[in-house]
C-alpha positions in Angstrom: -1.8 22.1 4.3 -2.5 19.3 1.8 -4.6 19.7 -1.3 -6.0 17.2 -3.7 -6.6 18.1 -7.3 -10.0 17.7 -9.0 -12.9 18.9 -7.0 -11.0 20.2 -4.0 -9.6 23.5 -5.1 -11.5 23.9 -8.3 -15.0 22.5 -9.3 -14.1 20.7 -12.6 -17.6 19.1 -13.0 -18.2 21.2 -16.1 -14.8 20.9 -17.7 -12.9 17.6 -17.8 -15.6 15.1 -18.5 -17.3 17.5 -21.0 -14.0 17.9 -22.8 -13.8 14.1 -23.2 -17.3 14.0 -24.5 -16.7 16.8 -27.0 -13.4 15.3 -28.2 -15.0 11.8 -28.6 -17.7 13.4 -30.7 -15.1 15.3 -32.8 -13.0 12.2 -33.4 -15.9 9.9 -34.3 -17.9 12.3 -36.4 -15.4 14.5 -38.0 -12.0 12.9 -38.0 -13.3 9.3 -38.8 -16.2 10.5 -40.8 -18.9 8.6 -39.0 -21.4 11.5 -39.0 -24.4 9.1 -38.7 -23.3 8.0 -35.2 -26.1 8.1 -32.6 -26.2 11.1 -30.3 -25.0 11.4 -27.6 -22.0 9.0 -28.0 -21.1 9.1 -24.3 -22.5 10.5 -21.1 -20.8 11.8 -18.0 -22.1 8.8 -16.2 -20.4 6.4 -18.7 -17.2 8.3 -18.3 -17.5 7.8 -14.5 -17.8 4.0 -15.1 -14.5 4.0 -17.0 -12.8 6.2 -14.4 -13.9 3.8 -11.7 -12.8 0.8 -13.7 -9.2 1.8 -13.5 -6.6 2.5 -16.1 -8.4 5.4 -17.7 -7.8 8.3 -15.4 -5.9 10.1 -18.1 -8.4 12.0 -20.1 -6.4 11.6 -23.3 -6.4 7.8 -22.9 -10.1 7.8 -22.1 -10.9 10.0 -25.1 -8.9 7.5 -27.3 -10.7 4.5 -25.8 -14.2 6.0 -26.2 -13.6 7.1 -29.7 -12.1 3.6 -30.5 -15.1 1.8 -29.1 -17.5 3.9 -31.2 -15.4 3.6 -34.3 -15.2 -0.2 -33.9 -18.9 -0.4 -33.1 -19.9 1.5 -36.2 -17.3 0.2 -38.6 -15.2 -2.9 -37.7 -17.8 -4.6 -35.5 -20.9 -3.7 -37.6 -23.3 -6.6 -37.4 -21.2 -8.5 -34.8 -21.9 -9.2 -31.1 -19.3 -6.6 -30.0 -21.3 -3.8 -31.6 -24.3 -4.6 -29.3 -22.3 -4.2 -26.1 -23.1 -1.0 -24.2 -20.4 1.3 -22.9 -21.3 0.0 -19.4 -20.5 -3.5 -20.6 -17.1 -2.3 -21.9 -16.4 -0.5 -18.7 -17.1 -3.8 -16.8 -14.6 -5.5 -19.1 -12.1 -2.7 -18.5 -12.5 -3.1 -14.8 -11.9 -6.8 -15.0 -8.8 -6.3 -16.9 -7.6 -3.6 -14.4 -8.2 -6.0 -11.5 -5.9 -8.6 -13.3 -3.2 -5.9 -13.9 -3.9 -6.0 -17.6 -6.0 -2.8 -17.8 -5.8 0.7 -19.2 -4.2 1.4 -22.6 -2.6 -2.1 -22.8 -6.1 -3.6 -22.5 -7.5 -1.2 -25.1 -4.7 -2.1 -27.5 -5.4 -5.8 -27.1 -9.2 -5.8 -26.9 -10.1 -3.4 -29.8 -9.2 -3.5 -33.5 -6.0 -1.5 -34.2 -7.8 0.1 -37.2 -10.3 1.7 -34.8 -7.9 3.2 -32.3 -7.0 6.8 -32.9 -3.3 7.7 -32.6 -2.4 8.9 -29.0 -1.4 12.3 -30.3 -4.6 12.8 -32.1 -6.7 12.0 -29.0 -4.5 14.2 -26.9 -4.9 17.3 -29.1 -8.6 16.7 -29.7 -9.2 16.6 -25.9 -6.8 19.4 -25.1 -8.3 21.7 -27.7 -11.7 21.2 -26.3 -10.4 21.6 -22.7 -8.1 24.6 -23.1 -9.8 26.2 -26.1 -8.1 27.4 -29.3 -6.5 30.5 -27.8 -5.0 28.8 -24.8 -3.8 25.7 -26.6 -1.9 28.1 -29.0 -0.5 30.3 -26.1 0.4 27.4 -23.7 1.6 24.8 -26.1 2.3 26.6 -29.4 -0.1 24.2 -31.1 -2.3 25.4 -33.9 -5.8 23.9 -33.2 -6.9 21.3 -35.7 -9.8 19.5 -34.1 -11.6 22.4 -32.3 -10.3 25.5 -34.0 -13.1 27.7 -32.6 -13.4 26.1 -29.1 -13.8 28.5 -26.2 -12.4 25.9 -23.8 -14.2 24.0 -21.1 -11.5 25.2 -18.6 -13.4 28.5 -18.6 -16.4 26.7 -17.0 -14.5 25.7 -13.9 -15.2 27.5 -10.6 -12.7 28.1 -7.8 -13.8 26.4 -4.5 -11.4 28.2 -2.2 -12.0 31.5 -0.6 -9.8 34.0 -2.6 -7.9 35.0 0.6 -6.9 31.4 1.6 -3.7 31.0 -0.5 -2.4 34.5 0.3 -3.1 33.8 4.0 -1.2 30.5 3.9 1.8 32.3 2.2 1.6 34.9 5.0 1.9 32.0 7.5 5.1 30.8 5.7 3.5 28.0 3.7 4.7 28.9 0.3 4.8 25.5 -1.5 
């Protein structure tokens, strides 16, 4: 038996991407103080564009990128041509960089102003706190939530796609890994 991850065993359509959206909002509005940013900052469809572009399959990296794009648009690039580019335009640029083996985080670090890019650990915890929720991030990682201290956790919105008896049946057949 072979299993894939997202969307095969568990329906994650209401968790991962929504965690990225919530974490991006938190970083831009609260951490970087850009409360007047338009709403919404990013949609699930725009997230899909960056996932397909390549180099941003890690949700921590994607959160970092999306927050950096908005921070730069609202601060460093205010009044400049870069600020007028849509997230779809940026996803196309990310895809081009990925096709040239210059994509992902390396592209982000070279294409965006350093002053707009959140530290990796900040993006990681902002996303994890929204995904796991305050209680689970404390229990699993021993991390005291900073960015989403009251978050329930999008992980609780996931739904199992397997019949509950499938895994025990496989174990009963001797398939235990």
